[in-house]
FIDREN-78773 format. One record per residue (C-alpha): y, z, x; residue number from 1. Coordinates in nm, 3 decimals. Layout:
% residues N
<node><yy>Y</yy><zz>Z</zz><xx>X</xx><n>NUM</n></node>
...
This chain:
% residues 111
<node><yy>0.002</yy><zz>0.012</zz><xx>-0.007</xx><n>1</n></node>
<node><yy>0.321</yy><zz>-0.105</zz><xx>0.128</xx><n>2</n></node>
<node><yy>0.656</yy><zz>0.144</zz><xx>0.192</xx><n>3</n></node>
<node><yy>0.778</yy><zz>0.017</zz><xx>-0.141</xx><n>4</n></node>
<node><yy>0.467</yy><zz>0.023</zz><xx>-0.355</xx><n>5</n></node>
<node><yy>0.431</yy><zz>0.380</zz><xx>-0.187</xx><n>6</n></node>
<node><yy>0.832</yy><zz>0.482</zz><xx>-0.314</xx><n>7</n></node>
<node><yy>0.741</yy><zz>0.301</zz><xx>-0.703</xx><n>8</n></node>
<node><yy>0.420</yy><zz>0.492</zz><xx>-0.783</xx><n>9</n></node>
<node><yy>0.614</yy><zz>0.825</zz><xx>-0.674</xx><n>10</n></node>
<node><yy>0.913</yy><zz>0.748</zz><xx>-0.897</xx><n>11</n></node>
<node><yy>0.659</yy><zz>0.635</zz><xx>-1.228</xx><n>12</n></node>
<node><yy>0.474</yy><zz>0.934</zz><xx>-1.170</xx><n>13</n></node>
<node><yy>0.792</yy><zz>1.147</zz><xx>-1.132</xx><n>14</n></node>
<node><yy>0.916</yy><zz>1.008</zz><xx>-1.429</xx><n>15</n></node>
<node><yy>0.582</yy><zz>1.074</zz><xx>-1.610</xx><n>16</n></node>
<node><yy>0.629</yy><zz>1.466</zz><xx>-1.521</xx><n>17</n></node>
<node><yy>0.999</yy><zz>1.402</zz><xx>-1.735</xx><n>18</n></node>
<node><yy>0.775</yy><zz>1.217</zz><xx>-2.025</xx><n>19</n></node>
<node><yy>0.948</yy><zz>0.881</zz><xx>-1.959</xx><n>20</n></node>
<node><yy>0.685</yy><zz>0.597</zz><xx>-1.928</xx><n>21</n></node>
<node><yy>0.850</yy><zz>0.395</zz><xx>-1.670</xx><n>22</n></node>
<node><yy>0.819</yy><zz>-0.007</zz><xx>-1.732</xx><n>23</n></node>
<node><yy>0.677</yy><zz>-0.127</zz><xx>-1.387</xx><n>24</n></node>
<node><yy>0.873</yy><zz>-0.437</zz><xx>-1.352</xx><n>25</n></node>
<node><yy>1.248</yy><zz>-0.255</zz><xx>-1.403</xx><n>26</n></node>
<node><yy>1.107</yy><zz>0.035</zz><xx>-1.212</xx><n>27</n></node>
<node><yy>1.085</yy><zz>-0.219</zz><xx>-0.901</xx><n>28</n></node>
<node><yy>1.410</yy><zz>-0.352</zz><xx>-0.956</xx><n>29</n></node>
<node><yy>1.592</yy><zz>-0.054</zz><xx>-0.995</xx><n>30</n></node>
<node><yy>1.445</yy><zz>0.041</zz><xx>-0.662</xx><n>31</n></node>
<node><yy>1.518</yy><zz>-0.286</zz><xx>-0.522</xx><n>32</n></node>
<node><yy>1.879</yy><zz>-0.254</zz><xx>-0.586</xx><n>33</n></node>
<node><yy>1.901</yy><zz>0.052</zz><xx>-0.371</xx><n>34</n></node>
<node><yy>1.802</yy><zz>-0.096</zz><xx>-0.070</xx><n>35</n></node>
<node><yy>1.672</yy><zz>0.108</zz><xx>0.254</xx><n>36</n></node>
<node><yy>1.838</yy><zz>0.406</zz><xx>0.132</xx><n>37</n></node>
<node><yy>1.481</yy><zz>0.506</zz><xx>-0.067</xx><n>38</n></node>
<node><yy>1.324</yy><zz>0.503</zz><xx>0.270</xx><n>39</n></node>
<node><yy>1.582</yy><zz>0.783</zz><xx>0.380</xx><n>40</n></node>
<node><yy>1.497</yy><zz>1.149</zz><xx>0.302</xx><n>41</n></node>
<node><yy>1.840</yy><zz>1.262</zz><xx>0.202</xx><n>42</n></node>
<node><yy>1.953</yy><zz>0.957</zz><xx>0.104</xx><n>43</n></node>
<node><yy>1.651</yy><zz>0.880</zz><xx>-0.169</xx><n>44</n></node>
<node><yy>1.721</yy><zz>1.195</zz><xx>-0.361</xx><n>45</n></node>
<node><yy>1.998</yy><zz>1.364</zz><xx>-0.616</xx><n>46</n></node>
<node><yy>2.127</yy><zz>1.676</zz><xx>-0.662</xx><n>47</n></node>
<node><yy>2.252</yy><zz>1.787</zz><xx>-1.014</xx><n>48</n></node>
<node><yy>2.431</yy><zz>2.107</zz><xx>-0.878</xx><n>49</n></node>
<node><yy>2.669</yy><zz>1.879</zz><xx>-0.613</xx><n>50</n></node>
<node><yy>2.940</yy><zz>1.756</zz><xx>-0.793</xx><n>51</n></node>
<node><yy>3.036</yy><zz>1.531</zz><xx>-0.532</xx><n>52</n></node>
<node><yy>2.653</yy><zz>1.382</zz><xx>-0.567</xx><n>53</n></node>
<node><yy>2.737</yy><zz>1.327</zz><xx>-0.911</xx><n>54</n></node>
<node><yy>3.014</yy><zz>1.176</zz><xx>-0.830</xx><n>55</n></node>
<node><yy>2.934</yy><zz>0.917</zz><xx>-0.620</xx><n>56</n></node>
<node><yy>2.584</yy><zz>0.792</zz><xx>-0.841</xx><n>57</n></node>
<node><yy>2.878</yy><zz>0.763</zz><xx>-1.122</xx><n>58</n></node>
<node><yy>3.096</yy><zz>0.572</zz><xx>-0.921</xx><n>59</n></node>
<node><yy>2.828</yy><zz>0.349</zz><xx>-0.738</xx><n>60</n></node>
<node><yy>2.596</yy><zz>0.293</zz><xx>-0.990</xx><n>61</n></node>
<node><yy>2.690</yy><zz>0.340</zz><xx>-1.311</xx><n>62</n></node>
<node><yy>3.047</yy><zz>0.228</zz><xx>-1.302</xx><n>63</n></node>
<node><yy>2.973</yy><zz>-0.055</zz><xx>-0.996</xx><n>64</n></node>
<node><yy>2.613</yy><zz>-0.137</zz><xx>-1.081</xx><n>65</n></node>
<node><yy>2.552</yy><zz>-0.094</zz><xx>-1.476</xx><n>66</n></node>
<node><yy>2.962</yy><zz>-0.141</zz><xx>-1.560</xx><n>67</n></node>
<node><yy>3.017</yy><zz>0.143</zz><xx>-1.766</xx><n>68</n></node>
<node><yy>3.383</yy><zz>0.256</zz><xx>-1.734</xx><n>69</n></node>
<node><yy>3.324</yy><zz>0.494</zz><xx>-2.072</xx><n>70</n></node>
<node><yy>3.397</yy><zz>0.863</zz><xx>-1.914</xx><n>71</n></node>
<node><yy>3.272</yy><zz>0.993</zz><xx>-2.199</xx><n>72</n></node>
<node><yy>2.950</yy><zz>0.748</zz><xx>-2.162</xx><n>73</n></node>
<node><yy>2.951</yy><zz>0.825</zz><xx>-1.768</xx><n>74</n></node>
<node><yy>2.909</yy><zz>1.190</zz><xx>-1.860</xx><n>75</n></node>
<node><yy>2.640</yy><zz>1.143</zz><xx>-2.127</xx><n>76</n></node>
<node><yy>2.441</yy><zz>0.961</zz><xx>-1.875</xx><n>77</n></node>
<node><yy>2.469</yy><zz>1.171</zz><xx>-1.609</xx><n>78</n></node>
<node><yy>2.411</yy><zz>1.531</zz><xx>-1.787</xx><n>79</n></node>
<node><yy>2.116</yy><zz>1.358</zz><xx>-2.006</xx><n>80</n></node>
<node><yy>1.945</yy><zz>1.224</zz><xx>-1.616</xx><n>81</n></node>
<node><yy>2.003</yy><zz>1.577</zz><xx>-1.504</xx><n>82</n></node>
<node><yy>1.841</yy><zz>1.746</zz><xx>-1.797</xx><n>83</n></node>
<node><yy>1.542</yy><zz>1.564</zz><xx>-1.814</xx><n>84</n></node>
<node><yy>1.472</yy><zz>1.636</zz><xx>-1.438</xx><n>85</n></node>
<node><yy>1.553</yy><zz>1.983</zz><xx>-1.478</xx><n>86</n></node>
<node><yy>1.222</yy><zz>2.086</zz><xx>-1.364</xx><n>87</n></node>
<node><yy>1.227</yy><zz>1.835</zz><xx>-1.064</xx><n>88</n></node>
<node><yy>1.313</yy><zz>2.000</zz><xx>-0.783</xx><n>89</n></node>
<node><yy>1.330</yy><zz>1.689</zz><xx>-0.570</xx><n>90</n></node>
<node><yy>1.488</yy><zz>1.446</zz><xx>-0.771</xx><n>91</n></node>
<node><yy>1.373</yy><zz>1.079</zz><xx>-0.661</xx><n>92</n></node>
<node><yy>1.715</yy><zz>0.852</zz><xx>-0.694</xx><n>93</n></node>
<node><yy>1.507</yy><zz>0.533</zz><xx>-0.817</xx><n>94</n></node>
<node><yy>1.370</yy><zz>0.767</zz><xx>-1.076</xx><n>95</n></node>
<node><yy>1.677</yy><zz>0.903</zz><xx>-1.159</xx><n>96</n></node>
<node><yy>1.841</yy><zz>0.610</zz><xx>-1.177</xx><n>97</n></node>
<node><yy>1.590</yy><zz>0.467</zz><xx>-1.400</xx><n>98</n></node>
<node><yy>1.628</yy><zz>0.685</zz><xx>-1.679</xx><n>99</n></node>
<node><yy>2.032</yy><zz>0.621</zz><xx>-1.622</xx><n>100</n></node>
<node><yy>1.949</yy><zz>0.261</zz><xx>-1.694</xx><n>101</n></node>
<node><yy>1.700</yy><zz>0.359</zz><xx>-2.017</xx><n>102</n></node>
<node><yy>1.932</yy><zz>0.586</zz><xx>-2.151</xx><n>103</n></node>
<node><yy>2.251</yy><zz>0.310</zz><xx>-2.137</xx><n>104</n></node>
<node><yy>2.048</yy><zz>0.066</zz><xx>-2.225</xx><n>105</n></node>
<node><yy>2.142</yy><zz>-0.159</zz><xx>-1.928</xx><n>106</n></node>
<node><yy>1.776</yy><zz>-0.312</zz><xx>-1.841</xx><n>107</n></node>
<node><yy>1.980</yy><zz>-0.662</zz><xx>-1.888</xx><n>108</n></node>
<node><yy>2.171</yy><zz>-0.600</zz><xx>-1.547</xx><n>109</n></node>
<node><yy>1.808</yy><zz>-0.589</zz><xx>-1.392</xx><n>110</n></node>
<node><yy>1.632</yy><zz>-0.907</zz><xx>-1.566</xx><n>111</n></node>
């Protein structure tokens, strides 16, 4: 199994732990959009307790990649993802972003 396949498999496993049945094709597209950062320990994780981190997620992913500019929508998406992943200590960025994409119904960005 390649490193990429390993990351995707771990993200799918983490998503299933929080009750999300992942679409493999969409999950792979979200992972691919993150580039090589998915292989770096610190960059591959998201911390809901770090406001600066959540701002980066909002600015660099939700606004720039998904095109959502509504502040209430951004806040709702972040709160929803953090709530879903609350039981997970090490939140994988790929899984976290996948949950945001599904929540905002932005699958078409990765089609």
